[in-house]
N, CA, C, O and the ligand as a Tripos MOL2 file, in Angstrom:
@<TRIPOS>MOLECULE
protein
  269   267    68     0     0
PROTEIN
NO_CHARGES

@<TRIPOS>ATOM
      1 N         124.8030   91.4850  112.8810 N.3       1 MET1
      2 CA        123.5690   91.3810  113.5740 C.3       1 MET1
      3 C         122.3600   91.9850  112.8570 C.2       1 MET1
      4 O         122.2660   93.0740  112.2910 O.2       1 MET1
      5 N         121.5400   91.1010  113.0050 N.am      2 LYS2
      6 CA        120.1930   91.4760  111.9970 C.3       2 LYS2
      7 C         119.0250   91.9560  112.7660 C.2       2 LYS2
      8 O         118.5540   91.3010  113.6960 O.2       2 LYS2
      9 N         118.5550   93.0980  112.3800 N.am      3 GLN3
     10 CA        117.4310   93.7160  112.9790 C.3       3 GLN3
     11 C         116.1390   93.0300  112.5750 C.2       3 GLN3
     12 O         115.9910   92.6410  111.4160 O.2       3 GLN3
     13 N         115.1850   92.8680  113.5110 N.am      4 GLN4
     14 CA        113.9690   92.1890  113.0230 C.3       4 GLN4
     15 C         113.1830   93.3060  112.2220 C.2       4 GLN4
     16 O         113.3710   94.4970  112.4710 O.2       4 GLN4
     17 N         112.4130   92.9350  111.3790 N.am      5 LEU5
     18 CA        111.8270   93.5770  110.5720 C.3       5 LEU5
     19 C         110.2520   93.4570  110.8300 C.2       5 LEU5
     20 O         109.7650   92.3410  111.0090 O.2       5 LEU5
     21 N         109.3830   94.7150  110.8520 N.am      6 ILE6
     22 CA        108.0830   94.5650  111.3220 C.3       6 ILE6
     23 C         107.2430   95.0730  110.1290 C.2       6 ILE6
     24 O         107.6850   95.9920  109.4400 O.2       6 ILE6
     25 N         106.1060   94.5350  109.8740 N.am      7 ARG7
     26 CA        105.1400   95.0040  109.0230 C.3       7 ARG7
     27 C         104.3520   96.0290  109.5180 C.2       7 ARG7
     28 O         103.7530   95.8160  110.5730 O.2       7 ARG7
     29 N         104.2260   97.1600  108.9330 N.am      8 VAL8
     30 CA        103.5470   98.2090  109.3190 C.3       8 VAL8
     31 C         102.4550   98.8630  108.2690 C.2       8 VAL8
     32 O         102.6850   98.7350  107.0670 O.2       8 VAL8
     33 N         101.4630   99.4500  108.6330 N.am      9 CYS9
     34 CA        100.6180  100.0370  107.5940 C.3       9 CYS9
     35 C         101.0230  101.3740  106.9590 C.2       9 CYS9
     36 O         101.3620  102.4310  107.4910 O.2       9 CYS9
     37 N         100.8950  101.0300  105.6810 N.am     10 PRO10
     38 CA        101.5580  102.2480  104.8720 C.3      10 PRO10
     39 C         100.8000  103.5250  104.8830 C.2      10 PRO10
     40 O         101.2250  104.5100  104.2790 O.2      10 PRO10
     41 N          99.5190  103.5370  105.6550 N.am     11 LYS11
     42 CA         98.8080  104.6470  105.5110 C.3      11 LYS11
     43 C          99.2060  105.6130  107.0080 C.2      11 LYS11
     44 O          99.5330  106.7990  107.0500 O.2      11 LYS11
     45 N          99.0550  104.6980  108.0890 N.am     12 CYS12
     46 CA         99.1220  105.3030  109.4150 C.3      12 CYS12
     47 C         100.3990  104.9670  110.1730 C.2      12 CYS12
     48 O         100.7990  105.6630  111.1060 O.2      12 CYS12
     49 N         101.0090  103.9050  109.7510 N.am     13 GLY13
     50 CA        102.4870  103.4200  110.3990 C.3      13 GLY13
     51 C         102.0990  102.5300  111.5430 C.2      13 GLY13
     52 O         103.0020  102.2460  112.3280 O.2      13 GLY13
     53 N         100.8250  102.0150  111.7770 N.am     14 SER14
     54 CA        100.5980  101.1120  112.7950 C.3      14 SER14
     55 C         100.9880   99.6180  112.5800 C.2      14 SER14
     56 O         100.6350   98.9930  111.5810 O.2      14 SER14
     57 N         101.7090   99.1120  113.5410 N.am     15 PRO15
     58 CA        102.0460   97.8380  113.4450 C.3      15 PRO15
     59 C         101.0810   96.6110  113.5000 C.2      15 PRO15
     60 O         101.2900   95.4190  113.2720 O.2      15 PRO15
     61 N          99.9500   97.2910  113.8790 N.am     16 ASN16
     62 CA         98.6920   96.3270  113.9690 C.3      16 ASN16
     63 C          98.0160   96.1240  112.6130 C.2      16 ASN16
     64 O          96.9500   96.6380  112.2740 O.2      16 ASN16
     65 N          98.7650   95.3210  111.8980 N.am     17 ILE17
     66 CA         98.2080   94.9430  110.5430 C.3      17 ILE17
     67 C          98.3070   93.6030  110.0870 C.2      17 ILE17
     68 O          99.4300   93.1010  110.0370 O.2      17 ILE17
     69 N          97.3130   92.9420  109.7470 N.am     18 ARG18
     70 CA         97.2600   91.6390  109.5490 C.3      18 ARG18
     71 C          97.0700   91.2800  108.0110 C.2      18 ARG18
     72 O          96.7150   92.1450  107.2100 O.2      18 ARG18
     73 N          97.2840   90.1630  107.6910 N.am     19 SER19
     74 CA         97.1720   89.4720  106.3120 C.3      19 SER19
     75 C          95.9700   88.5190  106.3020 C.2      19 SER19
     76 O          95.7540   87.6370  107.1330 O.2      19 SER19
     77 N          95.1460   88.8620  105.1260 N.am     20 ALA20
     78 CA         94.1220   87.8460  104.9100 C.3      20 ALA20
     79 C          94.7290   86.6180  104.0990 C.2      20 ALA20
     80 O          95.2210   86.6830  102.9720 O.2      20 ALA20
     81 N          94.6060   85.5760  104.8320 N.am     21 SER21
     82 CA         94.9520   84.2500  104.2100 C.3      21 SER21
     83 C          94.0480   83.9040  103.0900 C.2      21 SER21
     84 O          92.8310   83.8600  103.2720 O.2      21 SER21
     85 N          94.6180   83.6440  101.8720 N.am     22 SER22
     86 CA         93.7020   83.2350  100.8930 C.3      22 SER22
     87 C          93.3360   81.7460  100.8160 C.2      22 SER22
     88 O          94.1470   80.8240  100.9020 O.2      22 SER22
     89 N          92.0940   81.6370  100.6540 N.am     23 VAL23
     90 CA         91.4870   80.2680  100.8220 C.3      23 VAL23
     91 C          91.6320   79.3950   99.6450 C.2      23 VAL23
     92 O          91.2180   79.8280   98.5690 O.2      23 VAL23
     93 N          92.1490   78.2570   99.7010 N.am     24 GLY24
     94 CA         92.2910   77.0940   98.7710 C.3      24 GLY24
     95 C          93.6540   77.2230   98.1520 C.2      24 GLY24
     96 O          93.9440   76.3470   97.3370 O.2      24 GLY24
     97 N          94.5980   78.2220   98.4090 N.am     25 GLY25
     98 CA         95.7830   78.3690   97.7660 C.3      25 GLY25
     99 C          95.7390   78.9750   96.4040 C.2      25 GLY25
    100 O          96.7660   78.8990   95.7290 O.2      25 GLY25
    101 N          94.8720   79.4620   95.9960 N.am     26 TRP26
    102 CA         94.8760   80.2340   94.7320 C.3      26 TRP26
    103 C          95.8370   81.5490   94.9110 C.2      26 TRP26
    104 O          96.0970   82.2580   95.8840 O.2      26 TRP26
    105 N          96.2710   81.5600   93.4620 N.am     27 LEU27
    106 CA         97.1880   82.6140   93.5140 C.3      27 LEU27
    107 C          96.6760   84.0960   93.3560 C.2      27 LEU27
    108 O          96.7650   84.7940   92.3460 O.2      27 LEU27
    109 N          96.1500   84.4090   94.5130 N.am     28 VAL28
    110 CA         95.5260   85.8150   94.6790 C.3      28 VAL28
    111 C          96.4940   86.6990   95.5550 C.2      28 VAL28
    112 O          97.1430   86.2600   96.5040 O.2      28 VAL28
    113 N          96.5060   88.0070   95.1090 N.am     29 PRO29
    114 CA         97.3640   88.5500   96.0520 C.3      29 PRO29
    115 C          96.8310   88.6540   97.3300 C.2      29 PRO29
    116 O          95.6170   88.7150   97.5230 O.2      29 PRO29
    117 N          97.7240   88.6810   98.2830 N.am     30 THR30
    118 CA         97.4520   88.6480   99.5970 C.3      30 THR30
    119 C          97.0790   90.2030  100.0060 C.2      30 THR30
    120 O          97.7730   91.1410   99.6140 O.2      30 THR30
    121 N          95.9590   90.3740  100.8000 N.am     31 THR31
    122 CA         95.4850   91.5930  101.1910 C.3      31 THR31
    123 C          95.8120   91.9770  102.6660 C.2      31 THR31
    124 O          95.4550   91.1800  103.5330 O.2      31 THR31
    125 N          96.3980   93.0200  103.0040 N.am     32 TYR32
    126 CA         96.6370   93.3920  104.1900 C.3      32 TYR32
    127 C          95.6500   94.3540  104.8540 C.2      32 TYR32
    128 O          95.1840   95.2820  104.1940 O.2      32 TYR32
    129 N          95.3100   94.1640  106.1550 N.am     33 TYR33
    130 CA         94.2380   95.0080  106.7780 C.3      33 TYR33
    131 C          95.0360   95.7760  108.0280 C.2      33 TYR33
    132 O          95.8720   95.2610  108.7700 O.2      33 TYR33
    133 N          94.6060   96.9790  108.0520 N.am     34 CYS34
    134 CA         95.1170   97.7000  109.3370 C.3      34 CYS34
    135 C          94.1580   97.6120  110.4140 C.2      34 CYS34
    136 O          93.0330   98.0390  110.1530 O.2      34 CYS34
    137 N          94.3630   97.1560  111.5450 N.am     35 GLU35
    138 CA         93.3720   97.1870  112.7330 C.3      35 GLU35
    139 C          93.1220   98.1640  113.3700 C.2      35 GLU35
    140 O          92.3250   98.0660  114.3040 O.2      35 GLU35
    141 N          93.8230   99.6030  113.0090 N.am     36 GLU36
    142 CA         93.5200  100.7200  113.5230 C.3      36 GLU36
    143 C          92.1390  101.0320  113.1780 C.2      36 GLU36
    144 O          91.8740  100.9320  111.9800 O.2      36 GLU36
    145 N          91.0680  101.4390  114.0720 N.am     37 GLU37
    146 CA         89.5870  101.6120  113.4030 C.3      37 GLU37
    147 C          89.6100  102.9310  112.8080 C.2      37 GLU37
    148 O          88.8010  103.1560  111.9070 O.2      37 GLU37
    149 N          90.5750  104.0200  113.2480 N.am     38 SER38
    150 CA         90.5810  105.2570  112.7790 C.3      38 SER38
    151 C          91.0980  105.2470  111.3470 C.2      38 SER38
    152 O          90.8120  106.1680  110.5820 O.2      38 SER38
    153 N          91.8990  104.1580  110.9510 N.am     39 CYS39
    154 CA         92.5120  104.1360  109.5450 C.3      39 CYS39
    155 C          91.8420  103.3830  108.6420 C.2      39 CYS39
    156 O          91.4240  103.9030  107.6080 O.2      39 CYS39
    157 N          91.6480  102.0250  108.9210 N.am     40 GLY40
    158 CA         90.9070  101.1630  107.8730 C.3      40 GLY40
    159 C          91.5780  100.7420  106.7000 C.2      40 GLY40
    160 O          90.9770  100.1100  105.8320 O.2      40 GLY40
    161 N          92.9290  101.0810  106.5910 N.am     41 TYR41
    162 CA         93.5640  100.7820  105.4190 C.3      41 TYR41
    163 C          93.3960   99.2630  105.1990 C.2      41 TYR41
    164 O          93.5470   98.4330  106.0950 O.2      41 TYR41
    165 N          93.0320   98.9490  103.7820 N.am     42 SER42
    166 CA         93.2750   97.5100  103.3150 C.3      42 SER42
    167 C          93.8180   97.6280  102.0270 C.2      42 SER42
    168 O          93.3710   98.4830  101.2630 O.2      42 SER42
    169 N          94.8650   96.7610  101.6400 N.am     43 GLY43
    170 CA         95.4550   96.7550  100.2950 C.3      43 GLY43
    171 C          96.7290   95.6880  100.1430 C.2      43 GLY43
    172 O          97.1140   95.0120  101.0970 O.2      43 GLY43
    173 N          97.1970   95.6410   99.1120 N.am     44 SER44
    174 CA         98.1780   94.5010   98.8480 C.3      44 SER44
    175 C          99.4820   95.0000   99.1890 C.2      44 SER44
    176 O         100.4850   94.3180   98.9760 O.2      44 SER44
    177 N          99.5400   96.2390   99.7460 N.am     45 VAL45
    178 CA        100.9780   96.7940  100.0350 C.3      45 VAL45
    179 C         101.0320   97.0020  101.5960 C.2      45 VAL45
    180 O         100.1330   97.4970  102.2760 O.2      45 VAL45
    181 N         102.1060   96.5920  101.9890 N.am     46 TYR46
    182 CA        102.5700   97.0210  103.4120 C.3      46 TYR46
    183 C         103.8400   97.6810  103.5500 C.2      46 TYR46
    184 O         104.5190   97.7090  102.5240 O.2      46 TYR46
    185 N         104.2610   98.1540  104.4580 N.am     47 VAL47
    186 CA        105.7470   98.6990  104.6820 C.3      47 VAL47
    187 C         106.3460   97.7950  105.7960 C.2      47 VAL47
    188 O         105.6770   97.4120  106.7560 O.2      47 VAL47
    189 N         107.6120   97.4900  105.6080 N.am     48 GLU48
    190 CA        108.6560   96.7640  106.2810 C.3      48 GLU48
    191 C         109.7910   97.4570  106.8800 C.2      48 GLU48
    192 O         110.7620   97.8460  106.2320 O.2      48 GLU48
    193 N         109.6510   97.5870  108.0340 N.am     49 VAL49
    194 CA        110.6150   98.4380  108.6870 C.3      49 VAL49
    195 C         111.2790   97.7960  110.0170 C.2      49 VAL49
    196 O         110.7480   96.9310  110.7140 O.2      49 VAL49
    197 N         112.4510   98.3430  110.2160 N.am     50 THR50
    198 CA        113.1080   97.8370  111.7580 C.3      50 THR50
    199 C         112.4990   98.6200  112.6470 C.2      50 THR50
    200 O         111.8090   99.5720  112.2850 O.2      50 THR50
    201 N         112.7220   98.2500  114.1290 N.am     51 VAL51
    202 CA        112.1700   98.9470  115.1550 C.3      51 VAL51
    203 C         112.5420  100.3790  115.1580 C.2      51 VAL51
    204 O         111.7530  101.2910  115.4030 O.2      51 VAL51
    205 N         113.9270  100.5330  114.8410 N.am     52 ASP52
    206 CA        114.2610  102.0220  114.6320 C.3      52 ASP52
    207 C         113.6090  102.7300  113.7440 C.2      52 ASP52
    208 O         113.2450  103.8720  114.0270 O.2      52 ASP52
    209 N         113.3710  102.2120  112.6080 N.am     53 GLU53
    210 CA        112.6790  102.8970  111.5060 C.3      53 GLU53
    211 C         111.2010  103.2490  111.8580 C.2      53 GLU53
    212 O         110.6160  104.2920  111.5630 O.2      53 GLU53
    213 N         110.7400  102.2460  112.5030 N.am     54 LEU54
    214 CA        109.3570  102.5010  113.0820 C.3      54 LEU54
    215 C         109.0100  103.6010  113.8330 C.2      54 LEU54
    216 O         107.9170  104.1530  113.7040 O.2      54 LEU54
    217 N         110.0500  104.0440  114.7830 N.am     55 GLU55
    218 CA        109.8330  104.9390  115.5240 C.3      55 GLU55
    219 C         109.9400  106.3310  114.7680 C.2      55 GLU55
    220 O         109.2720  107.3040  115.1180 O.2      55 GLU55
    221 N         110.7570  106.3500  113.7930 N.am     56 ASP56
    222 CA        111.1280  107.5530  112.9970 C.3      56 ASP56
    223 C         109.6720  107.8660  112.1580 C.2      56 ASP56
    224 O         109.0940  108.9510  112.1080 O.2      56 ASP56
    225 N         109.2650  106.6100  111.5260 N.am     57 LEU57
    226 CA        108.1760  106.8350  110.7400 C.3      57 LEU57
    227 C         106.8120  107.2350  111.3820 C.2      57 LEU57
    228 O         105.9600  107.8890  110.7800 O.2      57 LEU57
    229 N         106.6920  106.8030  112.5940 N.am     58 GLN58
    230 CA        105.5080  107.1900  113.4710 C.3      58 GLN58
    231 C         105.7040  108.8220  113.8170 C.2      58 GLN58
    232 O         104.8100  109.6590  113.6950 O.2      58 GLN58
    233 N         106.8510  109.0450  114.2020 N.am     59 LYS59
    234 CA        107.1590  110.5160  114.2290 C.3      59 LYS59
    235 C         106.6700  111.5180  113.0490 C.2      59 LYS59
    236 O         106.1030  112.6070  113.1330 O.2      59 LYS59
    237 N         107.0880  110.7660  111.9190 N.am     60 LEU60
    238 CA        106.8440  111.6770  110.6800 C.3      60 LEU60
    239 C         105.2190  111.6860  110.5080 C.2      60 LEU60
    240 O         104.5850  112.6990  110.2130 O.2      60 LEU60
    241 N         104.6640  110.4420  110.7300 N.am     61 MET61
    242 CA        103.2730  110.4690  110.3860 C.3      61 MET61
    243 C         102.4710  111.1720  111.5740 C.2      61 MET61
    244 O         101.2790  111.4020  111.3730 O.2      61 MET61
    245 N         102.9310  111.4600  112.5620 N.am     62 ASN62
    246 CA        102.3730  112.1220  113.8060 C.3      62 ASN62
    247 C         102.4210  113.7040  113.5960 C.2      62 ASN62
    248 O         101.6540  114.5710  114.0150 O.2      62 ASN62
    249 N         103.5630  113.7980  112.8140 N.am     63 GLY63
    250 CA        103.7070  115.1560  112.7490 C.3      63 GLY63
    251 C         104.2350  115.9550  114.0460 C.2      63 GLY63
    252 O         104.8950  115.3550  114.8950 O.2      63 GLY63
    253 N         103.9370  117.2880  114.1740 N.am     64 ASP64
    254 CA        104.4240  118.1090  115.3440 C.3      64 ASP64
    255 C         103.2120  118.4780  116.2930 C.2      64 ASP64
    256 O         103.1960  119.4930  116.9890 O.2      64 ASP64
    257 N         102.3080  117.6380  116.2480 N.am     65 ASN65
    258 CA        100.9250  117.8720  117.0970 C.3      65 ASN65
    259 C         101.1880  117.7220  118.4560 C.2      65 ASN65
    260 O         100.5050  118.4420  119.1830 O.2      65 ASN65
    261 N         101.9020  117.0660  118.9400 N.am     66 THR66
    262 CA        102.1980  116.9030  120.2630 C.3      66 THR66
    263 C         103.2140  117.9170  121.0110 C.2      66 THR66
    264 O         104.2520  118.2750  120.4550 O.2      66 THR66
    265 N         102.9000  118.2970  122.1300 N.am     67 ASP67
    266 CA        103.8280  119.3530  122.6900 C.3      67 ASP67
    267 C         105.1390  118.4850  123.2650 C.2      67 ASP67
    268 O         106.0840  119.0710  123.7910 O.2      67 ASP67
    269 ZN         96.4970  102.1440  109.3340 Zn       68 ZN68
@<TRIPOS>BOND
     1     1     2 1
     2     2     3 1
     3     3     4 2
     4     3     5 am
     5     5     6 1
     6     6     7 1
     7     7     8 2
     8     7     9 am
     9     9    10 1
    10    10    11 1
    11    11    12 2
    12    11    13 am
    13    13    14 1
    14    14    15 1
    15    15    16 2
    16    15    17 am
    17    17    18 1
    18    18    19 1
    19    19    20 2
    20    19    21 am
    21    21    22 1
    22    22    23 1
    23    23    24 2
    24    23    25 am
    25    25    26 1
    26    26    27 1
    27    27    28 2
    28    27    29 am
    29    29    30 1
    30    30    31 1
    31    31    32 2
    32    31    33 am
    33    33    34 1
    34    34    35 1
    35    35    36 2
    36    35    37 am
    37    37    38 1
    38    38    39 1
    39    39    40 2
    40    39    41 am
    41    41    42 1
    42    42    43 1
    43    43    44 2
    44    43    45 am
    45    45    46 1
    46    46    47 1
    47    47    48 2
    48    47    49 am
    49    49    50 1
    50    50    51 1
    51    51    52 2
    52    51    53 am
    53    53    54 1
    54    54    55 1
    55    55    56 2
    56    55    57 am
    57    57    58 1
    58    58    59 1
    59    59    60 2
    60    59    61 am
    61    61    62 1
    62    62    63 1
    63    63    64 2
    64    63    65 am
    65    65    66 1
    66    66    67 1
    67    67    68 2
    68    67    69 am
    69    69    70 1
    70    70    71 1
    71    71    72 2
    72    71    73 am
    73    73    74 1
    74    74    75 1
    75    75    76 2
    76    75    77 am
    77    77    78 1
    78    78    79 1
    79    79    80 2
    80    79    81 am
    81    81    82 1
    82    82    83 1
    83    83    84 2
    84    83    85 am
    85    85    86 1
    86    86    87 1
    87    87    88 2
    88    87    89 am
    89    89    90 1
    90    90    91 1
    91    91    92 2
    92    91    93 am
    93    93    94 1
    94    94    95 1
    95    95    96 2
    96    95    97 am
    97    97    98 1
    98    98    99 1
    99    99   100 2
   100    99   101 am
   101   101   102 1
   102   102   103 1
   103   103   104 2
   104   103   105 am
   105   105   106 1
   106   106   107 1
   107   107   108 2
   108   107   109 am
   109   109   110 1
   110   110   111 1
   111   111   112 2
   112   111   113 am
   113   113   114 1
   114   114   115 1
   115   115   116 2
   116   115   117 am
   117   117   118 1
   118   118   119 1
   119   119   120 2
   120   119   121 am
   121   121   122 1
   122   122   123 1
   123   123   124 2
   124   123   125 am
   125   125   126 1
   126   126   127 1
   127   127   128 2
   128   127   129 am
   129   129   130 1
   130   130   131 1
   131   131   132 2
   132   131   133 am
   133   133   134 1
   134   134   135 1
   135   135   136 2
   136   135   137 am
   137   137   138 1
   138   138   139 1
   139   139   140 2
   140   139   141 am
   141   141   142 1
   142   142   143 1
   143   143   144 2
   144   143   145 am
   145   145   146 1
   146   146   147 1
   147   147   148 2
   148   147   149 am
   149   149   150 1
   150   150   151 1
   151   151   152 2
   152   151   153 am
   153   153   154 1
   154   154   155 1
   155   155   156 2
   156   155   157 am
   157   157   158 1
   158   158   159 1
   159   159   160 2
   160   159   161 am
   161   161   162 1
   162   162   163 1
   163   163   164 2
   164   163   165 am
   165   165   166 1
   166   166   167 1
   167   167   168 2
   168   167   169 am
   169   169   170 1
   170   170   171 1
   171   171   172 2
   172   171   173 am
   173   173   174 1
   174   174   175 1
   175   175   176 2
   176   175   177 am
   177   177   178 1
   178   178   179 1
   179   179   180 2
   180   179   181 am
   181   181   182 1
   182   182   183 1
   183   183   184 2
   184   183   185 am
   185   185   186 1
   186   186   187 1
   187   187   188 2
   188   187   189 am
   189   189   190 1
   190   190   191 1
   191   191   192 2
   192   191   193 am
   193   193   194 1
   194   194   195 1
   195   195   196 2
   196   195   197 am
   197   197   198 1
   198   198   199 1
   199   199   200 2
   200   199   201 am
   201   201   202 1
   202   202   203 1
   203   203   204 2
   204   203   205 am
   205   205   206 1
   206   206   207 1
   207   207   208 2
   208   207   209 am
   209   209   210 1
   210   210   211 1
   211   211   212 2
   212   211   213 am
   213   213   214 1
   214   214   215 1
   215   215   216 2
   216   215   217 am
   217   217   218 1
   218   218   219 1
   219   219   220 2
   220   219   221 am
   221   221   222 1
   222   222   223 1
   223   223   224 2
   224   223   225 am
   225   225   226 1
   226   226   227 1
   227   227   228 2
   228   227   229 am
   229   229   230 1
   230   230   231 1
   231   231   232 2
   232   231   233 am
   233   233   234 1
   234   234   235 1
   235   235   236 2
   236   235   237 am
   237   237   238 1
   238   238   239 1
   239   239   240 2
   240   239   241 am
   241   241   242 1
   242   242   243 1
   243   243   244 2
   244   243   245 am
   245   245   246 1
   246   246   247 1
   247   247   248 2
   248   247   249 am
   249   249   250 1
   250   250   251 1
   251   251   252 2
   252   251   253 am
   253   253   254 1
   254   254   255 1
   255   255   256 2
   256   255   257 am
   257   257   258 1
   258   258   259 1
   259   259   260 2
   260   259   261 am
   261   261   262 1
   262   262   263 1
   263   263   264 2
   264   263   265 am
   265   265   266 1
   266   266   267 1
   267   267   268 2
@<TRIPOS>SUBSTRUCTURE
     1 MET1         2 RESIDUE 1 A MET
     2 LYS2         6 RESIDUE 1 A LYS
     3 GLN3        10 RESIDUE 1 A GLN
     4 GLN4        14 RESIDUE 1 A GLN
     5 LEU5        18 RESIDUE 1 A LEU
     6 ILE6        22 RESIDUE 1 A ILE
     7 ARG7        26 RESIDUE 1 A ARG
     8 VAL8        30 RESIDUE 1 A VAL
     9 CYS9        34 RESIDUE 1 A CYS
    10 PRO10       38 RESIDUE 1 A PRO
    11 LYS11       42 RESIDUE 1 A LYS
    12 CYS12       46 RESIDUE 1 A CYS
    13 GLY13       50 RESIDUE 1 A GLY
    14 SER14       54 RESIDUE 1 A SER
    15 PRO15       58 RESIDUE 1 A PRO
    16 ASN16       62 RESIDUE 1 A ASN
    17 ILE17       66 RESIDUE 1 A ILE
    18 ARG18       70 RESIDUE 1 A ARG
    19 SER19       74 RESIDUE 1 A SER
    20 ALA20       78 RESIDUE 1 A ALA
    21 SER21       82 RESIDUE 1 A SER
    22 SER22       86 RESIDUE 1 A SER
    23 VAL23       90 RESIDUE 1 A VAL
    24 GLY24       94 RESIDUE 1 A GLY
    25 GLY25       98 RESIDUE 1 A GLY
    26 TRP26      102 RESIDUE 1 A TRP
    27 LEU27      106 RESIDUE 1 A LEU
    28 VAL28      110 RESIDUE 1 A VAL
    29 PRO29      114 RESIDUE 1 A PRO
    30 THR30      118 RESIDUE 1 A THR
    31 THR31      122 RESIDUE 1 A THR
    32 TYR32      126 RESIDUE 1 A TYR
    33 TYR33      130 RESIDUE 1 A TYR
    34 CYS34      134 RESIDUE 1 A CYS
    35 GLU35      138 RESIDUE 1 A GLU
    36 GLU36      142 RESIDUE 1 A GLU
    37 GLU37      146 RESIDUE 1 A GLU
    38 SER38      150 RESIDUE 1 A SER
    39 CYS39      154 RESIDUE 1 A CYS
    40 GLY40      158 RESIDUE 1 A GLY
    41 TYR41      162 RESIDUE 1 A TYR
    42 SER42      166 RESIDUE 1 A SER
    43 GLY43      170 RESIDUE 1 A GLY
    44 SER44      174 RESIDUE 1 A SER
    45 VAL45      178 RESIDUE 1 A VAL
    46 TYR46      182 RESIDUE 1 A TYR
    47 VAL47      186 RESIDUE 1 A VAL
    48 GLU48      190 RESIDUE 1 A GLU
    49 VAL49      194 RESIDUE 1 A VAL
    50 THR50      198 RESIDUE 1 A THR
    51 VAL51      202 RESIDUE 1 A VAL
    52 ASP52      206 RESIDUE 1 A ASP
    53 GLU53      210 RESIDUE 1 A GLU
    54 LEU54      214 RESIDUE 1 A LEU
    55 GLU55      218 RESIDUE 1 A GLU
    56 ASP56      222 RESIDUE 1 A ASP
    57 LEU57      226 RESIDUE 1 A LEU
    58 GLN58      230 RESIDUE 1 A GLN
    59 LYS59      234 RESIDUE 1 A LYS
    60 LEU60      238 RESIDUE 1 A LEU
    61 MET61      242 RESIDUE 1 A MET
    62 ASN62      246 RESIDUE 1 A ASN
    63 GLY63      250 RESIDUE 1 A GLY
    64 ASP64      254 RESIDUE 1 A ASP
    65 ASN65      258 RESIDUE 1 A ASN
    66 THR66      262 RESIDUE 1 A THR
    67 ASP67      266 RESIDUE 1 A ASP
    68 ZN68       269 GROUP 0 **** ****
């Protein structure tokens, strides 16, 4: 059984990340943008995780701030 992989932001862990499609098919590295306004990450790197891993990742990134 294969788990579905999700692309997430390497900065905040949000799954709201989109790739900018390159125009004209040039060999330009794809840039990924985080759609979280509080984050604003853009870069050529993203993190790919399973749903289970995403939950752990977001727990790590959120720290122990919640009660
Ligand atoms: Zn982000």
